[in-house]
C-alpha positions in Angstrom: -117.4 220.2 68.4 -115.4 220.4 65.5 -116.9 221.5 61.8 -115.2 218.4 60.0 -117.3 216.2 62.5 -120.0 218.1 62.2 -120.1 217.6 58.8 -119.3 213.9 59.2 -122.4 213.6 61.8 -124.8 215.6 59.2 -123.5 213.4 56.5 -124.1 210.2 57.9 -127.5 211.6 59.4 -128.9 212.9 55.8 -128.0 209.2 54.2 -129.5 207.3 57.0 -133.0 209.2 57.6 -135.6 207.4 56.1 -134.0 204.2 55.2 -135.4 201.2 56.2 -133.5 197.2 55.4 -136.2 195.5 53.3 -136.0 191.7 51.9 -137.5 192.3 48.5 -137.2 188.6 47.5 -136.4 185.3 48.9 -133.0 183.4 47.9 -134.3 180.7 45.7 -132.3 178.3 44.3 -129.2 180.5 43.5 -128.8 182.3 47.0 -129.3 185.9 46.5 -129.9 187.5 49.8 -128.2 190.9 50.0 -129.7 193.3 52.3 -130.9 196.0 51.1 -131.7 200.0 52.2 -134.7 201.7 50.8 -135.7 205.4 51.5 -138.7 205.5 49.4 -141.9 203.3 48.8 -142.6 200.8 46.5 -145.9 202.6 46.1 -144.4 205.9 45.2 -141.5 203.9 42.6 -144.6 202.0 40.9 -146.5 205.0 40.3 -143.6 206.6 38.5 -142.8 203.8 36.8 -146.5 203.4 35.5 -146.6 207.1 34.3 -143.1 207.0 32.4 -144.1 204.0 30.9 -147.5 204.8 29.6 -145.6 208.1 28.4 -143.0 205.9 26.6 -145.2 203.8 24.7 -146.8 206.5 23.8 -144.0 208.2 22.2 -143.2 204.7 20.8 -147.1 204.2 19.1 -146.8 207.8 18.0 -143.5 207.3 16.1 -145.0 204.0 14.2 -142.5 201.9 15.9 -144.6 200.0 18.7 -145.2 196.3 18.7 -144.7 196.3 14.6 -143.2 193.5 13.9 -146.0 190.7 14.3 -143.7 187.4 14.9 -141.2 189.2 17.2 -144.2 190.5 19.4 -145.6 186.6 19.4 -142.1 185.5 20.2 -141.4 188.0 23.2 -145.0 187.5 24.9 -144.6 183.5 24.8 -141.4 183.6 26.5 -142.6 186.6 28.9 -145.4 184.6 29.9 -144.1 181.6 30.7 -141.4 183.6 32.9 -144.0 185.4 34.7 -145.2 182.4 36.8 -142.0 181.4 38.1 -141.3 184.6 39.8 -143.4 183.5 42.7 -140.1 181.5 43.8 -138.5 184.9 44.4 -142.2 187.0 45.2 -145.4 185.6 46.3 -146.8 189.4 45.0 -145.3 189.3 41.6 -147.6 187.1 39.7 -150.2 189.6 40.2 -148.5 192.5 39.3 -150.2 194.7 36.0 -147.2 192.7 33.6 -146.7 194.4 29.9 -144.6 193.7 27.3 -143.9 195.5 24.2 -141.5 194.9 21.4 -140.2 198.2 20.0 -138.7 198.6 16.5 -135.3 200.2 16.6 -131.4 199.6 16.1 -130.6 199.0 19.3 -129.5 196.2 21.3 -131.2 196.9 24.3 -134.2 195.5 26.6 -135.6 196.3 30.1 -138.2 196.1 32.4 -139.2 199.0 34.6 -140.7 198.5 38.6 -143.6 196.8 38.2 -143.5 194.5 35.6 -143.0 197.1 33.4 -141.2 195.4 29.7 -139.7 196.4 26.3 -137.5 194.8 24.1 -135.7 196.4 21.1 -136.0 194.6 17.6 -132.2 195.7 17.3 -131.3 193.2 20.3 -133.5 190.2 18.5 -132.1 190.9 14.9 -128.2 191.7 15.7 -127.7 188.8 18.0 -130.1 186.6 15.9 -131.3 186.0 19.3 -132.9 182.2 19.8 -135.8 182.0 22.1 -133.8 180.4 25.1 -131.1 183.8 24.9 -134.5 185.9 24.8 -135.7 184.2 28.4 -132.3 184.9 29.1 -132.5 188.5 28.7 -135.8 188.9 30.1 -135.3 186.7 32.9 -132.4 189.2 33.8 -134.7 192.2 33.3 -137.9 190.8 35.2 -135.4 190.5 38.0 -134.1 193.9 38.3 -138.0 194.3 38.9 -138.2 191.9 41.5 -135.2 192.9 43.3 -136.5 196.6 43.0 -132.8 197.6 42.3 -134.5 200.8 40.5 -136.2 202.1 44.1 -132.7 200.8 45.6 -130.9 203.4 43.3 -133.4 206.2 43.6 -132.8 205.8 47.7 -129.0 206.1 47.2 -129.7 209.2 44.8 -131.6 210.6 47.2 -129.0 210.0 50.3 -126.1 210.9 48.2 -128.0 214.6 47.0 -128.8 215.2 50.7 -125.2 214.7 52.0 -123.8 217.0 49.4 -126.5 219.4 49.7 -125.5 219.4 53.7 -121.3 219.7 52.6 -122.1 222.3 50.4 -123.8 224.6 52.6 -121.4 224.0 55.3 -118.3 224.4 53.4 -119.4 226.9 50.9 -119.3 224.7 47.6 -120.9 226.4 44.9 -122.9 225.3 41.9 -120.0 223.7 39.8 -118.6 222.2 42.8 -121.8 220.3 43.8 -122.2 219.2 39.9 -118.6 217.9 40.2 -119.2 216.2 43.8 -122.4 214.7 41.9 -120.6 213.1 39.8 -117.9 211.5 41.8 -120.6 210.2 44.3 -122.0 208.2 41.5 -118.7 206.8 40.5 -117.9 206.1 44.3 -121.7 205.0 45.3 -123.2 203.7 42.1 -121.0 201.6 40.7 -120.1 199.0 43.2 -123.7 198.4 44.2 -124.7 198.4 40.3 -122.4 195.5 39.8 -124.2 194.0 42.8 -127.6 194.3 41.4 -126.4 193.2 38.2 -125.0 190.0 39.4 -128.4 189.2 41.5 -130.2 190.0 38.0 -127.7 187.1 36.1 -128.2 185.0 39.0 -132.1 185.4 39.6 -132.6 185.3 35.4 -130.9 181.9 35.0 -133.2 180.3 37.4 -136.6 182.0 36.0 -135.4 181.1 32.6 -134.4 177.1 33.9 -137.9 176.7 35.6 -139.6 178.4 32.6 -138.2 175.5 30.6 -135.5 177.4 28.8 -131.8 176.2 28.6 -129.6 178.4 31.0 -127.0 177.8 29.1 -128.1 180.4 27.0 -127.2 182.8 29.1 -123.4 182.3 28.2 -123.9 182.3 24.4 -126.1 185.5 24.9 -123.1 187.2 26.4 -120.9 185.7 24.4 -122.9 187.4 21.3 -122.7 190.3 23.0 -119.0 190.2 23.5 -118.4 189.9 19.5 -120.9 192.7 19.2 -119.4 195.1 21.4 -115.8 194.8 20.6 -113.9 196.5 23.1 -115.1 197.4 26.6 -114.2 199.8 29.4 -112.0 199.0 32.2 -113.3 196.9 35.4 -113.6 199.7 36.9 -116.2 202.0 34.9 -118.4 199.7 33.8 -121.6 199.2 35.4 -122.0 195.8 34.4 -119.3 192.7 35.2 -116.9 192.5 32.6 -117.6 189.4 29.7 -115.3 187.2 31.4 -116.3 187.5 35.2 -119.8 187.1 34.4 -119.6 184.0 31.8 -117.5 182.4 35.0 -120.2 183.2 37.4 -122.9 182.5 34.8 -121.4 179.0 34.6 -121.4 178.2 38.7 -124.7 179.5 38.6 -125.9 177.4 35.7 -124.7 173.8 37.4 -126.8 174.8 40.4 -130.5 175.2 38.1 -129.7 172.5 35.7 -131.9 170.4 37.8 -134.7 172.6 37.6 -134.4 173.0 33.9 -134.5 169.5 33.4 -137.6 169.1 35.6 -139.3 171.7 33.4 -138.9 169.8 30.3 -140.1 166.6 32.2 -143.2 168.6 33.6 -144.1 171.7 31.4 -144.7 174.7 33.6 -148.1 176.8 33.0 -147.9 180.2 31.2 -149.1 183.5 31.9 -150.3 184.2 28.0 -151.9 181.0 28.0 -153.8 180.9 30.9 -151.9 178.9 33.5 -151.9 179.3 36.8 -150.9 183.1 37.0 -153.7 185.2 37.5 -155.8 186.4 34.5 -154.9 189.9 35.0 -151.5 189.2 33.6 -152.3 187.1 30.8 -154.5 190.5 29.8 -151.9 192.8 29.9 -149.5 190.8 28.0 -152.1 190.9 25.4 -153.0 194.2 25.8 -153.8 196.7 22.5 -151.7 198.8 21.1 -152.3 201.7 23.4 -150.5 203.2 25.5 -152.4 203.2 29.1 -153.6 206.3 30.9 -150.9 206.8 33.8 -152.9 206.1 37.4 
């Protein structure tokens, strides 16, 4: 058995070890069904998310940038409160997550949702884009969808497999530390970017459905990204971006919006419940959204 074959066999074993194929969400009306391979448990990722989020919110509070804008906080909590009950379309357990949403006063155009429903949106996104409530729903629906699909867990699993394979290759071929760093960058470009684009597309599709079901105009997803394009100016080449290029993204969104338009019309006729208003979502979700402005101790 020659050395190259041993190398390939070892790397394959490293990537496959401990991985399992999981179904994180139901497909919904938009049809998200890609199989996912995981090498780390949800419990581990969620615990890490809880700790990281608590630390970040504590730092934001110390710097005086946590939930300073009462009007923005109220808007975000209202939007998120309407989105949360709709997560049950994709996951039965999601409405019971310990959801939290905070507004951070930073000029950056950004928003995110950590695993298990830990959210933040920056005032820069709201002010620079002059975001409407429908557009806020598009943003937060997108970010919530990353959490529902456990994209962070998936990325961590891939990274663990990649680093294990690089370590084996380095040991077998005598690659030094510098070589391993370069190999890590190459692995990131070749393994992470295509899958990251897939994750972004999934979050786009699911986010539009969440917003439509919550009674927010799904067309706002297009106006949002048009504003982002105008604000961002030129963008990197397609193969260097983890997000789909704007033209591709808008074309995809137009197709998905047509599918969820009936859901939006139905929500207008019969307004759905809101977690923040004490609707059908568990009261713990509402309590977390309205939690006092102090970071919780990590569990």
